[in-house]
C-alpha positions in Angstrom: 188.0 -0.1 363.2 190.7 -1.9 364.8 194.0 -2.9 362.5 193.5 -6.8 362.8 189.7 -5.8 362.0 190.6 -4.2 358.8 192.8 -7.1 358.3 190.1 -9.7 358.9 187.9 -7.2 356.3 190.1 -7.6 353.5 190.3 -11.0 353.8 187.0 -11.5 353.7 186.0 -9.9 351.0 188.9 -11.2 348.5 187.2 -14.5 349.8 183.6 -13.4 349.2 184.3 -11.6 345.5 184.3 -13.9 342.6 187.6 -14.4 340.6 187.5 -11.4 337.8 185.6 -9.0 340.2 188.5 -6.8 341.5 188.2 -4.8 344.9 189.4 -1.2 345.2 190.0 -0.2 349.1 188.4 3.3 349.2 191.1 5.1 351.6 190.0 8.1 351.2 190.3 10.4 354.9 192.0 7.2 356.2 195.2 7.5 358.0 198.4 5.6 356.5 198.6 2.9 359.0 195.2 1.7 357.9 196.0 1.0 354.4 199.3 -0.3 355.4 196.9 -2.7 357.2 195.3 -3.4 354.7 198.1 -4.1 352.0 199.5 -6.3 354.7 196.4 -8.5 354.3 197.2 -8.4 350.5 195.5 -5.4 349.3 196.9 -3.6 346.4 194.5 -1.7 344.9 193.0 1.8 346.8 190.9 4.5 345.9 191.3 8.3 346.3 189.1 10.9 346.0 191.4 14.2 346.4 194.1 14.8 344.4 196.2 16.4 347.3 196.0 12.8 349.1 197.7 10.4 346.6 201.0 12.1 346.0 201.9 11.9 350.0 200.0 8.4 350.2 202.0 7.4 347.0 204.9 8.5 348.5 204.8 6.5 351.7 203.2 3.0 350.6 205.5 0.3 348.9 205.5 0.7 345.3 203.2 -2.1 344.1 200.3 -0.4 345.1 198.1 0.7 342.5 196.1 4.0 343.0 192.8 4.8 341.3 191.0 7.9 341.4 187.3 7.7 342.3 185.9 10.9 343.0 184.8 14.1 341.3 187.5 15.3 339.3 188.3 18.6 338.6 190.5 20.1 334.8 192.8 21.8 337.8 193.5 19.1 339.8 194.7 16.7 336.9 198.5 17.7 337.2 198.6 16.5 340.5 197.5 13.3 340.0 199.0 11.7 336.8 201.8 11.5 337.8 200.6 8.9 339.8 197.2 7.2 339.3 196.9 4.3 337.3 193.4 4.5 336.6 190.6 7.6 336.5 187.0 6.2 337.4 185.1 9.5 337.1 185.7 10.9 333.8 182.3 12.9 333.3 183.0 15.3 330.2 185.0 15.2 326.8 186.8 18.4 328.4 188.2 16.2 331.0 189.0 14.0 329.1 191.3 15.9 326.5 192.6 17.8 329.7 193.5 14.6 331.0 195.3 13.3 327.5 197.2 16.6 327.3 198.2 16.0 331.1 199.7 12.3 330.5 201.2 13.0 327.2 203.0 16.0 329.0 204.5 13.6 331.5 204.7 10.6 329.1 202.4 8.3 330.6 199.3 6.4 329.5 196.4 6.7 331.8 193.6 4.6 332.5 190.2 5.8 332.3 186.4 4.9 333.0 183.5 6.7 331.2 181.6 7.9 334.8 177.7 7.5 333.5 174.9 9.0 335.5 171.9 6.5 335.6 170.6 7.3 339.5 167.9 9.5 340.1 169.7 12.1 342.4 171.1 15.1 340.5 174.0 15.4 342.4 175.4 13.1 341.0 178.0 13.8 338.1 178.6 11.5 334.7 177.4 11.5 330.9 173.4 10.6 330.4 173.5 7.4 328.2 172.9 9.4 325.3 175.8 11.6 326.2 178.4 8.8 326.4 177.2 6.9 323.4 177.5 10.3 321.0 180.6 11.2 322.8 182.4 7.8 321.5 180.5 7.7 318.1 182.1 10.9 317.6 185.4 9.2 317.5 187.0 10.7 320.4 188.8 7.6 321.8 190.4 7.0 319.1 192.4 10.3 318.9 193.6 10.2 322.2 197.2 9.0 321.9 197.9 9.1 325.9 194.6 8.2 327.4 193.1 4.2 327.3 189.2 3.9 327.9 189.0 0.8 329.8 185.3 1.1 330.7 182.7 2.3 332.7 181.9 3.0 336.0 178.3 4.6 338.1 176.5 4.9 341.2 173.1 3.7 342.0 170.4 6.0 343.9 170.8 6.1 347.8 167.9 3.7 348.2 166.9 0.8 350.0 164.5 0.0 346.8 166.5 -3.5 345.4 165.0 -3.6 342.5 165.3 0.2 341.8 169.3 -0.3 342.5 169.6 -3.6 340.7 167.7 -1.7 337.5 170.1 1.0 337.1 173.6 -1.7 337.5 171.8 -3.6 334.9 171.4 -0.3 332.6 175.3 0.4 333.3 176.1 -3.2 332.6 174.1 -3.2 329.5 175.9 0.0 328.0 179.4 -1.6 328.3 178.2 -4.2 326.3 176.8 -1.9 323.3 179.9 -0.1 323.4 182.2 -3.3 323.9 179.9 -4.6 320.8 179.8 -1.1 318.9 183.2 0.6 319.4 185.7 -1.6 321.1 185.1 -5.2 319.7 188.9 -5.5 319.4 190.3 -3.5 322.0 190.8 -6.6 324.4 191.8 -3.6 327.3 188.1 -2.2 327.4 186.9 -4.6 330.3 186.2 -2.6 333.1 182.6 -2.0 334.9 183.2 -0.4 338.3 180.3 -0.5 340.1 178.9 -1.4 343.6 180.3 0.0 347.2 179.9 -1.4 350.7 175.8 -0.9 350.8 175.2 -2.6 346.7 178.1 -3.9 345.8 176.5 -7.8 346.3 173.7 -6.5 343.7 176.8 -5.2 341.3 178.2 -7.8 341.3 175.0 -10.1 340.8 174.6 -7.6 337.6 178.3 -7.5 336.0 180.6 -5.7 337.9 184.2 -6.3 337.5 185.3 -3.3 340.1 183.6 -2.6 343.4 184.9 0.5 345.1 184.8 -0.3 349.5 185.6 2.0 351.9 183.3 1.7 355.3 183.0 -2.4 354.9 186.8 -2.5 355.4 187.7 0.8 357.6 185.1 1.8 359.1 183.5 4.9 359.0 185.9 8.1 357.6 187.6 10.2 359.5 187.4 13.7 358.2 
């Protein structure tokens, strides 16, 4: 993918996505010049999935970039990302939530997070079951965290060509968000995010109520490992 193609891809996505749907450019494994091409085309939110990449990229990119952590996060990596990250998409346990709160408190920040839901058929994907997510929130943990704000939910659909299955899973994620909003976060204006949809399924995700899509290949081409 050339730098001009990256700029064109960003411009097309910005024009295509409805108002209210944010674009996260999934920049993991891609070189700095590719990120800067996206930046020059107006992109400001970038998604990384390796803790060791965020610090150096944060230092090298302009200060108005918003860094999101979108990959599976281990507790022993939290300290590396908390100083830089604006939103963690992949909270999949109460233990991890407590760890982020502790590290954010240590550095004097408040960090926004999403609860990751597991609705896909693949067992390899992480996240709370819908019942586990409801139990977590019912337990009052959200109100006990001084340095974490739960902003919404994130989920991935099954990697399949069955559009009806993808649509059903995205609908389930959106429905869970709405249930949580009504039951526990009705007075919290910051509980406003449904992160779902990637390069191969983001149009379906937007149809089903996504407010944030995570797109890499469509912007940057295949990853450079």
